[in-house]
LUMDRENSE-959830 format. One record per residue: residue number from 1; residue in three letters; x, y, z of N, C-alpha, C in turn. Coordinates in pm, whole numbers. Layout:
% residues N
<site><num>NUM</num><residu>ALA</residu><n_u>X</n_u><n_v>Y</n_v><n_w>Z</n_w><ca_u>X</ca_u><ca_v>Y</ca_v><ca_w>Z</ca_w><c_u>X</c_u><c_v>Y</c_v><c_w>Z</c_w></site>
...
END
This chain:
% residues 79
<site><num>1</num><residu>MET</residu><n_u>1789</n_u><n_v>-327</n_v><n_w>820</n_w><ca_u>1734</ca_u><ca_v>-427</ca_v><ca_w>909</ca_w><c_u>1582</c_u><c_v>-430</c_v><c_w>894</c_w></site>
<site><num>2</num><residu>ILE</residu><n_u>1527</n_u><n_v>-550</n_v><n_w>895</n_w><ca_u>1383</ca_u><ca_v>-569</ca_v><ca_w>885</ca_w><c_u>1333</c_u><c_v>-619</c_v><c_w>1020</c_w></site>
<site><num>3</num><residu>ASP</residu><n_u>1234</n_u><n_v>-550</n_v><n_w>1073</n_w><ca_u>1171</ca_u><ca_v>-590</ca_v><ca_w>1198</ca_w><c_u>1094</c_u><c_v>-719</c_v><c_w>1174</c_w></site>
<site><num>4</num><residu>SER</residu><n_u>1130</n_u><n_v>-826</n_v><n_w>1244</n_w><ca_u>1065</ca_u><ca_v>-955</ca_v><ca_w>1221</ca_w><c_u>917</c_u><c_v>-952</c_v><c_w>1256</c_w></site>
<site><num>5</num><residu>ASN</residu><n_u>875</n_u><n_v>-856</n_v><n_w>1337</n_w><ca_u>733</ca_u><ca_v>-843</ca_v><ca_w>1370</ca_w><c_u>655</c_u><c_v>-769</c_v><c_w>1262</c_w></site>
<site><num>6</num><residu>ALA</residu><n_u>725</n_u><n_v>-720</n_v><n_w>1161</n_w><ca_u>661</ca_u><ca_v>-646</ca_v><ca_w>1051</ca_w><c_u>680</c_u><c_v>-720</c_v><c_w>920</c_w></site>
<site><num>7</num><residu>ILE</residu><n_u>683</n_u><n_v>-854</n_v><n_w>927</n_w><ca_u>698</ca_u><ca_v>-938</ca_v><ca_w>808</ca_w><c_u>575</c_u><c_v>-1027</c_v><c_w>795</c_w></site>
<site><num>8</num><residu>VAL</residu><n_u>523</n_u><n_v>-1034</n_v><n_w>674</n_w><ca_u>414</ca_u><ca_v>-1128</ca_v><ca_w>644</ca_w><c_u>444</c_u><c_v>-1194</c_v><c_w>511</c_w></site>
<site><num>9</num><residu>THR</residu><n_u>384</n_u><n_v>-1308</n_v><n_w>491</n_w><ca_u>398</ca_u><ca_v>-1376</ca_v><ca_w>362</ca_w><c_u>297</c_u><c_v>-1316</c_v><c_w>264</c_w></site>
<site><num>10</num><residu>ALA</residu><n_u>322</n_u><n_v>-1336</n_v><n_w>136</n_w><ca_u>229</ca_u><ca_v>-1288</ca_v><ca_w>34</ca_w><c_u>93</c_u><c_v>-1355</c_v><c_w>51</c_w></site>
<site><num>11</num><residu>THR</residu><n_u>93</n_u><n_v>-1481</n_v><n_w>88</n_w><ca_u>-34</ca_u><ca_v>-1552</ca_v><ca_w>110</ca_w><c_u>-111</c_u><c_v>-1489</c_v><c_w>224</c_w></site>
<site><num>12</num><residu>GLU</residu><n_u>-42</n_u><n_v>-1462</n_v><n_w>335</n_w><ca_u>-109</ca_u><ca_v>-1399</ca_v><ca_w>449</ca_w><c_u>-161</c_u><c_v>-1261</c_v><c_w>414</c_w></site>
<site><num>13</num><residu>ALA</residu><n_u>-82</n_u><n_v>-1184</n_v><n_w>340</n_w><ca_u>-125</ca_u><ca_v>-1050</ca_v><ca_w>299</ca_w><c_u>-249</c_u><c_v>-1058</c_v><c_w>211</c_w></site>
<site><num>14</num><residu>ASN</residu><n_u>-253</n_u><n_v>-1156</n_v><n_w>124</n_w><ca_u>-367</ca_u><ca_v>-1174</ca_v><ca_w>35</ca_w><c_u>-492</c_u><c_v>-1215</c_v><c_w>113</c_w></site>
<site><num>15</num><residu>GLN</residu><n_u>-476</n_u><n_v>-1300</n_v><n_w>211</n_w><ca_u>-590</ca_u><ca_v>-1353</ca_v><ca_w>285</ca_w><c_u>-637</c_u><c_v>-1261</c_v><c_w>397</c_w></site>
<site><num>16</num><residu>ASN</residu><n_u>-549</n_u><n_v>-1177</n_v><n_w>449</n_w><ca_u>-585</ca_u><ca_v>-1095</ca_v><ca_w>564</ca_w><c_u>-519</c_u><c_v>-957</c_v><c_w>555</c_w></site>
<site><num>17</num><residu>PHE</residu><n_u>-558</n_u><n_v>-881</n_v><n_w>452</n_w><ca_u>-495</ca_u><ca_v>-751</ca_v><ca_w>432</ca_w><c_u>-524</c_u><c_v>-654</c_v><c_w>546</c_w></site>
<site><num>18</num><residu>SER</residu><n_u>-640</n_u><n_v>-668</n_v><n_w>611</n_w><ca_u>-670</ca_u><ca_v>-576</ca_v><ca_w>722</ca_w><c_u>-566</c_u><c_v>-591</c_v><c_w>834</c_w></site>
<site><num>19</num><residu>LYS</residu><n_u>-518</n_u><n_v>-712</n_v><n_w>857</n_w><ca_u>-413</ca_u><ca_v>-733</ca_v><ca_w>956</ca_w><c_u>-283</c_u><c_v>-664</c_v><c_w>912</c_w></site>
<site><num>20</num><residu>VAL</residu><n_u>-252</n_u><n_v>-676</n_v><n_w>784</n_w><ca_u>-131</ca_u><ca_v>-612</ca_v><ca_w>729</ca_w><c_u>-142</c_u><c_v>-460</c_v><c_w>745</c_w></site>
<site><num>21</num><residu>ALA</residu><n_u>-259</n_u><n_v>-405</n_v><n_w>712</n_w><ca_u>-279</ca_u><ca_v>-260</ca_v><ca_w>723</ca_w><c_u>-266</c_u><c_v>-214</c_v><c_w>867</c_w></site>
<site><num>22</num><residu>LYS</residu><n_u>-324</n_u><n_v>-287</n_v><n_w>961</n_w><ca_u>-314</ca_u><ca_v>-250</ca_v><ca_w>1103</ca_w><c_u>-170</c_u><c_v>-256</c_v><c_w>1152</c_w></site>
<site><num>23</num><residu>THR</residu><n_u>-97</n_u><n_v>-357</n_v><n_w>1107</n_w><ca_u>44</ca_u><ca_v>-367</ca_v><ca_w>1144</ca_w><c_u>124</c_u><c_v>-251</c_v><c_w>1087</c_w></site>
<site><num>24</num><residu>ALA</residu><n_u>96</n_u><n_v>-214</n_v><n_w>962</n_w><ca_u>165</ca_u><ca_v>-101</ca_v><ca_w>900</ca_w><c_u>134</c_u><c_v>28</c_v><c_w>975</c_w></site>
<site><num>25</num><residu>GLU</residu><n_u>10</n_u><n_v>44</n_v><n_w>1019</n_w><ca_u>-26</ca_u><ca_v>163</ca_v><ca_w>1097</ca_w><c_u>49</c_u><c_v>165</c_v><c_w>1230</c_w></site>
<site><num>26</num><residu>ARG</residu><n_u>63</n_u><n_v>48</n_v><n_w>1292</n_w><ca_u>129</ca_u><ca_v>40</ca_v><ca_w>1422</ca_w><c_u>281</c_u><c_v>51</c_v><c_w>1411</c_w></site>
<site><num>27</num><residu>LYS</residu><n_u>339</n_u><n_v>-16</n_v><n_w>1312</n_w><ca_u>485</ca_u><ca_v>-23</ca_v><ca_w>1298</ca_w><c_u>542</c_u><c_v>79</c_v><c_w>1200</c_w></site>
<site><num>28</num><residu>GLY</residu><n_u>456</n_u><n_v>136</n_v><n_w>1113</n_w><ca_u>503</ca_u><ca_v>229</ca_v><ca_w>1011</ca_w><c_u>516</c_u><c_v>164</c_v><c_w>874</c_w></site>
<site><num>29</num><residu>HIS</residu><n_u>543</n_u><n_v>32</n_v><n_w>875</n_w><ca_u>555</ca_u><ca_v>-40</ca_v><ca_w>749</ca_w><c_u>545</c_u><c_v>-191</c_v><c_w>774</c_w></site>
<site><num>30</num><residu>VAL</residu><n_u>522</n_u><n_v>-265</n_v><n_w>666</n_w><ca_u>521</ca_u><ca_v>-411</ca_v><ca_w>669</ca_w><c_u>594</c_u><c_v>-458</c_v><c_w>543</c_w></site>
<site><num>31</num><residu>VAL</residu><n_u>679</n_u><n_v>-557</n_v><n_w>559</n_w><ca_u>749</ca_u><ca_v>-616</ca_v><ca_w>445</ca_w><c_u>677</c_u><c_v>-746</c_v><c_w>409</c_w></site>
<site><num>32</num><residu>VAL</residu><n_u>638</n_u><n_v>-757</n_v><n_w>283</n_w><ca_u>570</ca_u><ca_v>-877</ca_v><ca_w>235</ca_w><c_u>673</c_u><c_v>-963</c_v><c_w>163</c_w></site>
<site><num>33</num><residu>PHE</residu><n_u>686</n_u><n_v>-1087</n_v><n_w>210</n_w><ca_u>779</ca_u><ca_v>-1181</ca_v><ca_w>150</ca_w><c_u>708</c_u><c_v>-1271</c_v><c_w>51</c_w></site>
<site><num>34</num><residu>LYS</residu><n_u>773</n_u><n_v>-1298</n_v><n_w>-61</n_w><ca_u>724</ca_u><ca_v>-1393</ca_v><ca_w>-160</ca_w><c_u>840</c_u><c_v>-1484</c_v><c_w>-197</c_w></site>
<site><num>35</num><residu>ASN</residu><n_u>818</n_u><n_v>-1613</n_v><n_w>-192</n_w><ca_u>924</ca_u><ca_v>-1712</ca_v><ca_w>-218</ca_w><c_u>1044</c_u><c_v>-1688</c_v><c_w>-127</c_w></site>
<site><num>36</num><residu>ASN</residu><n_u>1016</n_u><n_v>-1660</n_v><n_w>-1</n_w><ca_u>1119</ca_u><ca_v>-1640</ca_v><ca_w>102</ca_w><c_u>1212</c_u><c_v>-1522</c_v><c_w>77</c_w></site>
<site><num>37</num><residu>ARG</residu><n_u>1163</n_u><n_v>-1426</n_v><n_w>-1</n_w><ca_u>1242</ca_u><ca_v>-1305</ca_v><ca_w>-27</ca_w><c_u>1154</c_u><c_v>-1183</c_v><c_w>-10</c_w></site>
<site><num>38</num><residu>PRO</residu><n_u>1209</n_u><n_v>-1072</n_v><n_w>39</n_w><ca_u>1128</ca_u><ca_v>-950</ca_v><ca_w>48</ca_w><c_u>1086</c_u><c_v>-904</c_v><c_w>-91</c_w></site>
<site><num>39</num><residu>LYS</residu><n_u>955</n_u><n_v>-880</n_v><n_w>-107</n_w><ca_u>903</ca_u><ca_v>-846</ca_v><ca_w>-239</ca_w><c_u>834</c_u><c_v>-709</c_v><c_w>-238</c_w></site>
<site><num>40</num><residu>LEU</residu><n_u>753</n_u><n_v>-682</n_v><n_w>-135</n_w><ca_u>674</ca_u><ca_v>-559</ca_v><ca_w>-131</ca_w><c_u>690</c_u><c_v>-490</c_v><c_w>4</c_w></site>
<site><num>41</num><residu>LEU</residu><n_u>668</n_u><n_v>-360</n_v><n_w>1</n_w><ca_u>671</ca_u><ca_v>-281</ca_v><ca_w>123</ca_w><c_u>539</c_u><c_v>-207</c_v><c_w>133</c_w></site>
<site><num>42</num><residu>VAL</residu><n_u>465</n_u><n_v>-234</n_v><n_w>240</n_w><ca_u>340</ca_u><ca_v>-163</ca_v><ca_w>266</ca_w><c_u>371</c_u><c_v>-60</c_v><c_w>373</c_w></site>
<site><num>43</num><residu>ILE</residu><n_u>345</n_u><n_v>67</n_v><n_w>341</n_w><ca_u>381</ca_u><ca_v>172</ca_v><ca_w>436</ca_w><c_u>259</c_u><c_v>255</c_v><c_w>474</c_w></site>
<site><num>44</num><residu>ASP</residu><n_u>266</n_u><n_v>313</n_v><n_w>592</n_w><ca_u>165</ca_u><ca_v>406</ca_v><ca_w>639</ca_w><c_u>212</c_u><c_v>545</c_v><c_w>595</c_w></site>
<site><num>45</num><residu>LEU</residu><n_u>146</n_u><n_v>602</n_v><n_w>497</n_w><ca_u>188</ca_u><ca_v>731</ca_v><ca_w>441</ca_w><c_u>180</c_u><c_v>844</c_v><c_w>542</c_w></site>
<site><num>46</num><residu>ASP</residu><n_u>101</n_u><n_v>828</n_v><n_w>649</n_w><ca_u>91</ca_u><ca_v>933</ca_v><ca_w>749</ca_w><c_u>211</c_u><c_v>939</c_v><c_w>842</c_w></site>
<site><num>47</num><residu>THR</residu><n_u>278</n_u><n_v>825</n_v><n_w>861</n_w><ca_u>385</ca_u><ca_v>822</ca_v><ca_w>961</ca_w><c_u>522</c_u><c_v>783</c_v><c_w>907</c_w></site>
<site><num>48</num><residu>GLU</residu><n_u>528</n_u><n_v>715</n_v><n_w>796</n_w><ca_u>656</ca_u><ca_v>664</ca_v><ca_w>747</ca_w><c_u>735</c_u><c_v>775</c_v><c_w>677</c_w></site>
<site><num>49</num><residu>PRO</residu><n_u>853</n_u><n_v>803</n_v><n_w>724</n_w><ca_u>931</ca_u><ca_v>912</ca_v><ca_w>665</ca_w><c_u>989</c_u><c_v>881</c_v><c_w>528</c_w></site>
<site><num>50</num><residu>GLN</residu><n_u>981</n_u><n_v>757</n_v><n_w>481</n_w><ca_u>1037</ca_u><ca_v>724</ca_v><ca_w>350</ca_w><c_u>967</c_u><c_v>799</c_v><c_w>238</c_w></site>
<site><num>51</num><residu>ILE</residu><n_u>840</n_u><n_v>825</n_v><n_w>255</n_w><ca_u>764</ca_u><ca_v>898</ca_v><ca_w>155</ca_w><c_u>691</c_u><c_v>1011</c_v><c_w>227</c_w></site>
<site><num>52</num><residu>GLU</residu><n_u>738</n_u><n_v>1131</n_v><n_w>205</n_w><ca_u>672</ca_u><ca_v>1246</ca_v><ca_w>265</ca_w><c_u>590</c_u><c_v>1315</c_v><c_w>158</c_w></site>
<site><num>53</num><residu>MET</residu><n_u>459</n_u><n_v>1318</n_v><n_w>180</n_w><ca_u>367</ca_u><ca_v>1379</ca_v><ca_w>85</ca_w><c_u>270</c_u><c_v>1467</c_v><c_w>161</c_w></site>
<site><num>54</num><residu>THR</residu><n_u>230</n_u><n_v>1576</n_v><n_w>97</n_w><ca_u>124</ca_u><ca_v>1657</ca_v><ca_w>156</ca_w><c_u>-8</c_u><c_v>1584</c_v><c_w>137</c_w></site>
<site><num>55</num><residu>GLU</residu><n_u>-111</n_u><n_v>1628</n_v><n_w>207</n_w><ca_u>-243</ca_u><ca_v>1566</ca_v><ca_w>191</ca_w><c_u>-290</c_u><c_v>1577</c_v><c_w>46</c_w></site>
<site><num>56</num><residu>ASP</residu><n_u>-267</n_u><n_v>1692</n_v><n_w>-18</n_w><ca_u>-306</ca_u><ca_v>1710</ca_v><ca_w>-158</ca_w><c_u>-232</c_u><c_v>1614</c_v><c_w>-250</c_w></site>
<site><num>57</num><residu>GLU</residu><n_u>-103</n_u><n_v>1590</n_v><n_w>-223</n_w><ca_u>-25</ca_u><ca_v>1497</ca_v><ca_w>-305</ca_w><c_u>-77</c_u><c_v>1354</c_v><c_w>-289</c_w></site>
<site><num>58</num><residu>LYS</residu><n_u>-114</n_u><n_v>1317</n_v><n_w>-167</n_w><ca_u>-169</ca_u><ca_v>1184</ca_v><ca_w>-144</ca_w><c_u>-298</c_u><c_v>1166</c_v><c_w>-221</c_w></site>
<site><num>59</num><residu>ILE</residu><n_u>-386</n_u><n_v>1265</n_v><n_w>-215</n_w><ca_u>-513</ca_u><ca_v>1257</ca_v><ca_w>-286</ca_w><c_u>-490</c_u><c_v>1249</c_v><c_w>-436</c_w></site>
<site><num>60</num><residu>ARG</residu><n_u>-400</n_u><n_v>1332</n_v><n_w>-489</n_w><ca_u>-370</ca_u><ca_v>1332</ca_v><ca_w>-632</ca_w><c_u>-313</c_u><c_v>1196</c_v><c_w>-675</c_w></site>
<site><num>61</num><residu>PHE</residu><n_u>-225</n_u><n_v>1141</n_v><n_w>-593</n_w><ca_u>-163</ca_u><ca_v>1012</ca_v><ca_w>-622</ca_w><c_u>-270</c_u><c_v>903</c_v><c_w>-635</c_w></site>
<site><num>62</num><residu>VAL</residu><n_u>-360</n_u><n_v>896</n_v><n_w>-540</n_w><ca_u>-466</ca_u><ca_v>795</ca_v><ca_w>-541</ca_w><c_u>-564</c_u><c_v>821</c_v><c_w>-655</c_w></site>
<site><num>63</num><residu>ALA</residu><n_u>-602</n_u><n_v>948</n_v><n_w>-676</n_w><ca_u>-696</ca_u><ca_v>982</ca_v><ca_w>-783</ca_w><c_u>-639</c_u><c_v>945</c_v><c_w>-920</c_w></site>
<site><num>64</num><residu>GLU</residu><n_u>-512</n_u><n_v>972</n_v><n_w>-943</n_w><ca_u>-451</ca_u><ca_v>937</ca_v><ca_w>-1071</ca_w><c_u>-450</c_u><c_v>787</c_v><c_w>-1093</c_w></site>
<site><num>65</num><residu>ARG</residu><n_u>-424</n_u><n_v>712</n_v><n_w>-988</n_w><ca_u>-424</ca_u><ca_v>567</ca_v><ca_w>-1000</ca_w><c_u>-564</c_u><c_v>515</c_v><c_w>-1032</c_w></site>
<site><num>66</num><residu>ILE</residu><n_u>-665</n_u><n_v>567</n_v><n_w>-964</n_w><ca_u>-803</ca_u><ca_v>525</ca_v><ca_w>-989</ca_w><c_u>-843</c_u><c_v>560</c_v><c_w>-1131</c_w></site>
<site><num>67</num><residu>LEU</residu><n_u>-811</n_u><n_v>681</n_v><n_w>-1174</n_w><ca_u>-844</ca_u><ca_v>721</ca_v><ca_w>-1311</ca_w><c_u>-774</c_u><c_v>633</c_v><c_w>-1414</c_w></site>
<site><num>68</num><residu>ARG</residu><n_u>-648</n_u><n_v>601</n_v><n_w>-1389</n_w><ca_u>-572</ca_u><ca_v>517</ca_v><ca_w>-1482</ca_w><c_u>-632</c_u><c_v>376</c_v><c_w>-1488</c_w></site>
<site><num>69</num><residu>GLU</residu><n_u>-666</n_u><n_v>319</n_v><n_w>-1374</n_w><ca_u>-717</ca_u><ca_v>183</ca_v><ca_w>-1369</ca_w><c_u>-859</c_u><c_v>171</c_v><c_w>-1425</c_w></site>
<site><num>70</num><residu>HIS</residu><n_u>-937</n_u><n_v>276</n_v><n_w>-1417</n_w><ca_u>-1077</ca_u><ca_v>270</ca_v><ca_w>-1457</ca_w><c_u>-1109</c_u><c_v>369</c_v><c_w>-1569</c_w></site>
<site><num>71</num><residu>ARG</residu><n_u>-1010</n_u><n_v>398</n_v><n_w>-1649</n_w><ca_u>-1025</ca_u><ca_v>497</ca_v><ca_w>-1756</ca_w><c_u>-1141</c_u><c_v>465</c_v><c_w>-1850</c_w></site>
<site><num>72</num><residu>ALA</residu><n_u>-1151</n_u><n_v>340</n_v><n_w>-1892</n_w><ca_u>-1258</ca_u><ca_v>302</ca_v><ca_w>-1985</ca_w><c_u>-1396</c_u><c_v>330</c_v><c_w>-1925</c_w></site>
<site><num>73</num><residu>ALA</residu><n_u>-1415</n_u><n_v>301</n_v><n_w>-1800</n_w><ca_u>-1543</ca_u><ca_v>325</ca_v><ca_w>-1735</ca_w><c_u>-1573</c_u><c_v>474</c_v><c_w>-1728</c_w></site>
<site><num>74</num><residu>PHE</residu><n_u>-1473</n_u><n_v>554</n_v><n_w>-1695</n_w><ca_u>-1494</ca_u><ca_v>699</ca_v><ca_w>-1688</ca_w><c_u>-1524</c_u><c_v>757</c_v><c_w>-1827</c_w></site>
<site><num>75</num><residu>GLU</residu><n_u>-1456</n_u><n_v>706</n_v><n_w>-1929</n_w><ca_u>-1484</ca_u><ca_v>754</ca_v><ca_w>-2065</ca_w><c_u>-1626</c_u><c_v>718</c_v><c_w>-2108</c_w></site>
<site><num>76</num><residu>GLU</residu><n_u>-1671</n_u><n_v>601</n_v><n_w>-2068</n_w><ca_u>-1808</ca_u><ca_v>560</ca_v><ca_w>-2101</ca_w><c_u>-1908</c_u><c_v>649</c_v><c_w>-2028</c_w></site>
<site><num>77</num><residu>LEU</residu><n_u>-1882</n_u><n_v>680</n_v><n_w>-1902</n_w><ca_u>-1971</ca_u><ca_v>767</ca_v><ca_w>-1826</ca_w><c_u>-1974</c_u><c_v>909</c_v><c_w>-1882</c_w></site>
<site><num>78</num><residu>ALA</residu><n_u>-1865</n_u><n_v>951</n_v><n_w>-1944</n_w><ca_u>-1858</ca_u><ca_v>1088</ca_v><ca_w>-1996</ca_w><c_u>-1938</c_u><c_v>1106</c_v><c_w>-2124</c_w></site>
<site><num>79</num><residu>LYS</residu><n_u>-1981</n_u><n_v>998</n_v><n_w>-2186</n_w><ca_u>-2056</ca_u><ca_v>1008</ca_v><ca_w>-2312</ca_w><c_u>-2194</c_u><c_v>1066</c_v><c_w>-2290</c_w></site>
END
């Protein structure tokens, strides 16, 4: 079941992500619909039981993503 108060459109999420984030913090998650179908799930990692991670795992997860996305810049800085 999807809580109708925790649904936003992809357009709304794109235009007002702070609202989506606040809703996720309050409700635990937000479902983002695209073309009238559920497409994405935004979750509050601190409260949502679907993903249980330690603080170190959360930091490592984010750090790995940042490193992967900006690898070229980091390699240039390392020269």
